[in-house]
C-alpha positions as CSV (number, residue, x, y, z in Angstrom):
1,M,-142.5,-45.5,19.1
2,V,-141.7,-44.5,15.5
3,S,-139.9,-47.3,13.6
4,I,-137.8,-47.4,10.4
5,K,-140.8,-48.9,8.6
6,D,-142.9,-45.8,9.6
7,I,-140.2,-43.5,8.2
8,A,-140.1,-45.5,5.0
9,K,-143.9,-45.4,4.6
10,Y,-144.0,-41.7,5.3
11,C,-141.3,-40.9,2.7
12,G,-142.4,-43.5,0.1
13,V,-139.2,-45.4,0.1
14,S,-138.0,-48.8,1.3
15,A,-136.8,-49.6,4.8
16,M,-133.4,-50.4,3.3
17,T,-133.2,-46.9,1.9
18,V,-134.0,-45.4,5.3
19,S,-131.3,-47.6,6.9
20,R,-128.8,-46.3,4.3
21,A,-129.6,-42.7,5.1
22,L,-129.4,-43.2,8.8
23,N,-126.0,-45.0,8.5
24,N,-124.7,-42.3,6.2
25,R,-124.0,-44.7,3.3
26,S,-122.8,-43.3,0.0
27,N,-125.2,-45.3,-2.2
28,I,-128.2,-43.0,-1.8
29,A,-129.0,-39.7,-3.4
30,D,-128.5,-36.5,-1.3
31,D,-132.1,-35.4,-1.9
32,T,-133.5,-38.7,-0.7
33,K,-131.2,-38.7,2.3
34,N,-132.2,-35.2,3.3
35,K,-135.9,-36.0,2.9
36,I,-135.5,-39.0,5.2
37,L,-133.5,-37.1,7.8
38,R,-136.2,-34.3,7.8
39,A,-138.9,-37.0,8.3
40,C,-137.0,-38.5,11.2
41,K,-136.9,-35.1,12.9
42,E,-140.6,-34.3,12.2
43,L,-141.7,-37.7,13.5
44,N,-139.3,-37.6,16.4
45,Y,-137.6,-40.9,15.4
46,K,-135.2,-42.3,18.1
47,P,-132.8,-45.1,17.0
48,N,-133.1,-48.3,18.9
49,Y,-129.4,-48.8,19.8
50,A,-130.1,-51.9,21.8
51,A,-131.6,-53.7,18.8
52,K,-128.8,-52.3,16.6
53,S,-126.1,-53.6,18.9
54,L,-127.6,-57.1,18.8
55,I,-127.3,-57.2,15.0
56,T,-123.9,-55.4,14.6
57,K,-122.3,-56.7,17.8
58,K,-121.3,-53.0,18.5
59,T,-122.5,-50.9,21.4
60,M,-121.6,-47.5,19.7
61,M,-120.2,-46.4,23.0
62,I,-116.7,-45.3,24.0
63,G,-115.3,-45.5,27.5
64,L,-113.0,-42.7,28.8
65,V,-111.1,-43.0,32.1
66,I,-109.5,-39.9,33.4
67,P,-107.7,-39.2,36.7
68,D,-109.6,-36.2,37.9
69,I,-112.9,-34.8,36.4
70,A,-112.5,-31.6,38.4
71,N,-109.2,-30.7,36.7
72,Q,-109.7,-28.5,33.7
73,Y,-106.9,-30.1,31.7
74,Y,-108.6,-33.5,31.8
75,A,-112.0,-31.8,31.2
76,N,-110.6,-30.3,28.0
77,I,-109.2,-33.6,26.8
78,S,-112.7,-35.1,27.5
79,K,-114.3,-32.3,25.3
80,G,-111.9,-33.2,22.5
81,V,-112.9,-36.9,22.7
82,S,-116.6,-36.2,23.1
83,S,-117.0,-33.8,20.1
84,Y,-115.1,-36.1,17.8
85,I,-117.0,-39.3,18.6
86,E,-120.4,-37.7,18.8
87,D,-120.0,-36.4,15.2
88,R,-119.5,-40.1,14.2
89,G,-122.5,-41.5,16.0
90,Y,-120.8,-42.8,19.2
91,G,-121.8,-42.1,22.8
92,L,-119.4,-41.6,25.8
93,I,-119.1,-43.2,29.2
94,L,-116.9,-41.0,31.3
95,C,-115.2,-42.3,34.4
96,S,-113.0,-40.4,36.9
97,S,-110.6,-42.5,38.9
98,D,-109.8,-39.6,41.4
99,R,-106.1,-40.5,40.8
100,K,-106.6,-43.9,42.6
101,K,-105.3,-47.0,40.9
102,I,-108.0,-49.2,42.5
103,N,-110.8,-47.0,41.0
104,E,-109.1,-47.0,37.6
105,I,-109.0,-50.9,37.5
106,K,-112.6,-51.0,38.7
107,Y,-113.8,-48.8,35.9
108,L,-111.8,-50.6,33.3
109,D,-113.4,-53.9,34.4
110,F,-116.8,-52.3,34.3
111,L,-116.3,-50.9,30.8
112,V,-115.0,-54.1,29.2
113,G,-118.0,-56.1,30.2
114,G,-119.7,-55.6,26.8
115,R,-120.5,-52.0,27.5
116,V,-118.2,-50.2,25.1
117,D,-116.5,-50.8,21.7
118,G,-113.2,-49.3,22.9
119,I,-111.5,-47.4,25.7
120,I,-109.4,-44.2,26.0
121,I,-107.4,-44.1,29.2
122,L,-105.3,-41.5,30.9
123,P,-103.5,-43.9,33.3
124,V,-102.6,-43.3,36.9
125,K,-99.4,-44.9,38.2
126,P,-99.0,-46.8,34.9
127,Q,-97.7,-50.4,34.9
128,K,-98.0,-52.6,31.9
129,E,-99.3,-55.6,33.9
130,D,-102.5,-53.6,34.7
131,Y,-103.6,-53.4,31.1
132,K,-102.5,-56.5,29.2
133,D,-105.7,-58.5,29.9
134,I,-107.9,-55.6,29.0
135,M,-106.1,-55.0,25.7
136,E,-107.0,-58.6,24.7
137,Q,-110.7,-57.9,25.1
138,V,-111.2,-54.4,23.7
139,P,-109.3,-51.8,21.6
140,I,-107.4,-49.3,23.8
141,V,-105.8,-45.9,23.3
142,M,-103.7,-44.3,26.0
143,A,-103.2,-40.6,26.3
144,D,-101.1,-38.2,28.4
145,N,-99.2,-40.8,30.4
146,F,-97.2,-43.4,28.4
147,V,-96.8,-46.9,29.8
148,K,-93.3,-48.2,29.1
149,G,-93.0,-51.6,27.5
150,L,-96.6,-51.7,26.4
151,R,-97.5,-52.0,22.7
152,V,-100.4,-49.6,22.6
153,N,-101.6,-46.6,20.6
154,F,-100.7,-43.4,22.4
155,V,-101.1,-39.6,22.1
156,G,-99.6,-37.0,24.4
157,S,-97.3,-34.1,24.5
158,D,-93.5,-34.1,24.8
159,N,-93.0,-33.8,28.6
160,Y,-89.3,-33.7,28.3
161,I,-89.4,-30.6,26.1
162,G,-92.1,-29.0,28.2
163,G,-90.0,-29.5,31.4
164,Y,-86.9,-28.2,29.6
165,K,-88.7,-25.1,28.3
166,I,-90.1,-24.1,31.6
167,A,-86.9,-24.6,33.6
168,L,-84.8,-22.8,30.9
169,H,-87.2,-19.8,31.0
170,M,-86.9,-19.6,34.8
171,L,-83.1,-19.7,34.6
172,K,-83.1,-16.9,31.9
173,Q,-85.2,-14.8,34.3
174,G,-82.4,-15.1,36.9
175,Y,-83.8,-17.8,39.2
176,R,-81.1,-20.2,40.3
177,K,-82.6,-22.4,43.0
178,I,-85.7,-23.9,41.3
179,G,-87.8,-26.2,43.5
180,M,-90.1,-28.7,41.8
181,I,-93.4,-30.3,42.8
182,L,-93.9,-33.4,40.7
183,G,-96.7,-35.9,40.4
184,D,-96.4,-39.6,41.2
185,K,-93.0,-41.2,41.1
186,K,-94.2,-43.8,38.6
187,S,-95.7,-41.2,36.2
188,T,-93.8,-41.1,32.9
189,A,-95.0,-37.5,32.5
190,S,-93.5,-36.4,35.8
191,N,-90.2,-38.3,35.1
192,E,-89.8,-36.8,31.6
193,R,-90.4,-33.3,32.9
194,L,-87.8,-33.9,35.6
195,K,-85.3,-35.0,32.9
196,G,-86.0,-31.7,31.0
197,Y,-85.5,-29.7,34.2
198,K,-82.2,-31.4,34.9
199,N,-80.9,-30.8,31.4
200,A,-81.8,-27.1,31.7
201,L,-79.9,-26.8,35.0
202,S,-76.8,-28.4,33.3
203,K,-76.8,-25.7,30.7
204,Y,-76.2,-23.2,33.5
205,D,-73.7,-25.5,35.4
206,I,-76.2,-25.8,38.3
207,K,-75.9,-29.1,40.2
208,Y,-79.2,-31.0,40.6
209,D,-80.5,-30.9,44.2
210,G,-82.9,-33.8,44.9
211,S,-83.9,-32.3,48.2
212,I,-85.9,-29.5,46.5
213,V,-87.8,-31.9,44.2
214,I,-90.9,-33.3,45.9
215,H,-93.5,-35.8,44.6
216,S,-97.2,-35.3,45.2
217,D,-100.7,-36.3,44.3
218,S,-100.9,-33.3,41.9
219,M,-103.7,-31.6,43.8
220,F,-104.2,-28.0,44.9
221,E,-103.7,-28.9,48.5
222,D,-100.3,-30.4,47.7
223,G,-99.1,-27.1,46.3
224,F,-100.2,-25.2,49.4
225,K,-98.6,-27.8,51.8
226,I,-95.3,-28.2,49.9
227,A,-94.7,-24.5,49.2
228,G,-93.7,-23.8,52.8
229,K,-91.3,-26.7,52.9
230,L,-89.5,-25.6,49.7
231,I,-89.4,-22.0,50.7
232,K,-87.7,-23.0,54.0
233,K,-85.1,-24.8,51.9
234,G,-84.3,-21.5,50.3
235,V,-85.8,-21.9,46.8
236,D,-86.3,-18.7,44.7
237,S,-88.8,-20.3,42.4
238,I,-91.1,-23.4,42.1
239,F,-92.0,-25.3,39.0
240,C,-95.2,-27.3,39.5
241,I,-96.5,-30.4,37.8
242,N,-99.7,-28.7,36.8
243,D,-101.5,-25.3,37.1
244,T,-103.7,-26.5,39.9
245,V,-100.7,-27.3,42.1
246,A,-99.2,-23.9,41.1
247,M,-102.4,-22.2,42.3
248,G,-102.0,-23.9,45.7
249,V,-98.5,-22.5,45.9
250,M,-99.8,-19.0,45.0
251,K,-102.4,-19.3,47.8
252,Y,-99.7,-20.1,50.3
253,C,-97.7,-17.0,49.1
254,Y,-100.7,-14.7,49.4
255,E,-101.4,-15.9,52.9
256,N,-97.8,-15.5,54.0
257,N,-97.1,-12.1,52.3
258,I,-94.6,-13.5,49.8
259,E,-94.3,-11.1,46.9
260,L,-94.7,-12.7,43.4
261,P,-92.7,-12.9,41.3
262,K,-90.0,-10.8,43.0
263,K,-89.5,-13.0,46.0
264,L,-90.7,-16.2,44.4
265,G,-91.3,-17.3,40.8
266,I,-94.0,-19.8,40.1
267,A,-94.6,-21.8,36.9
268,G,-97.4,-24.3,36.3
269,Y,-98.2,-26.8,33.5
270,D,-101.2,-27.4,31.2
271,N,-102.4,-23.8,30.5
272,I,-105.9,-24.3,31.9
273,E,-108.3,-21.4,31.4
274,Q,-107.9,-20.1,35.0
275,S,-104.2,-19.7,34.6
276,S,-104.6,-16.5,32.6
277,M,-107.3,-15.1,35.0
278,L,-105.3,-15.0,38.2
279,T,-104.3,-11.7,39.9
280,I,-100.8,-12.6,38.8
281,P,-101.2,-14.6,35.6
282,L,-99.4,-17.9,35.6
283,T,-96.5,-18.9,33.4
284,T,-97.2,-22.4,32.1
285,V,-97.0,-24.8,29.3
286,D,-99.8,-25.4,26.7
287,Q,-100.1,-29.1,26.0
288,K,-102.8,-28.7,23.3
289,H,-105.2,-30.7,25.5
290,K,-108.3,-30.6,23.3
291,K,-106.2,-31.8,20.3
292,I,-104.9,-34.7,22.4
293,G,-108.5,-35.8,23.0
294,T,-109.4,-35.4,19.3
295,I,-106.5,-37.5,18.2
296,A,-107.1,-40.2,20.8
297,A,-110.7,-40.5,19.7
298,K,-109.7,-40.7,16.0
299,M,-107.1,-43.4,16.8
300,L,-109.6,-45.5,18.7
301,I,-112.4,-45.3,16.1
302,N,-109.9,-46.3,13.5
303,C,-108.9,-49.3,15.6
304,I,-112.5,-50.3,16.1
305,K,-113.5,-50.0,12.4
306,E,-110.3,-51.3,10.8
307,K,-109.3,-53.9,13.4
308,S,-105.7,-53.1,12.5
309,N,-102.6,-54.2,14.5
310,K,-100.8,-51.1,13.5
311,I,-99.6,-49.1,16.5
312,E,-99.4,-45.3,16.4
313,K,-97.6,-43.0,18.8
314,V,-98.3,-39.2,18.4
315,V,-96.3,-36.8,20.5
316,L,-97.1,-33.1,20.2
317,E,-94.7,-30.3,21.0
318,P,-95.9,-28.2,23.9
319,T,-95.7,-24.4,23.9
320,L,-94.3,-22.2,26.6
321,V,-96.8,-19.5,27.7
322,V,-94.9,-16.7,29.5
323,R,-96.9,-14.6,32.0
324,K,-96.1,-12.5,35.1
325,S,-95.7,-15.3,37.7
326,C,-92.0,-15.8,36.7
327,G,-91.3,-13.7,33.7
328,E,-93.0,-10.5,32.6
329,G,-92.4,-7.6,34.9
330,R,-89.9,-9.2,37.3
């Protein structure tokens, strides 16, 4: 295996100079640095991260725990994290909890066992008691779902505004009995979107009806199963917690010959790629998912390097994306 000493001998420089080049230090001439990097490529040099971690006490690995690896929204956040940290020399350990709290805790315990320098988590059914011990062992950044009462770095989008924008748009299109398929009852994202929905209803003097608001596991199957229940209650439209659930509602409508959007309006949330490719493109909300991942990664690396107690909270404003499922062409 090629070592730093081999690279130094090949380039006619000291091992310290090679180390400076590999660690992107400023106290080395660009020509020398480029010469060393070319030599590393030519000689197929591979850094010994295990040895490096013993010296620096750093693993150069980041943990990322997401609720559902199959969901494009979470996949896009993961891409944002991955591209940012890889450009800075970190590797990624990606864990999918399958929306199960027991899996989330299991993965967090696995990651804090000296395997990572920090963790980004998109929490499931968030409760502050679940994270206090972990936060004492490793830097943590939370994304997407905020945990009330927890002093932690956070980045996400404004779910209240997103819920308000979607509901208001549906009302402007003439829908008056808007059913809602939410996520878990403990989810701050779900609860904030519900608040936005309620506020939009109040603008039109429409009384809130809790019987047409149903919580779910935020899966495709939930949309399919719950659609029939809401339609039987007389809803003229359905606002879904995410695009995947909305697609489940659409499938139910196709199989039961319910004309969209004339007989039923449907809106999703997240603006995943598939939402624009459907036979009837889906009205949704763009949360800027990749940007959320990038900001979360930047926050975490700053925490690792600076060891600062400063807490940041970044909330991005979501954008309404109007398509034919409850807007154009109705």
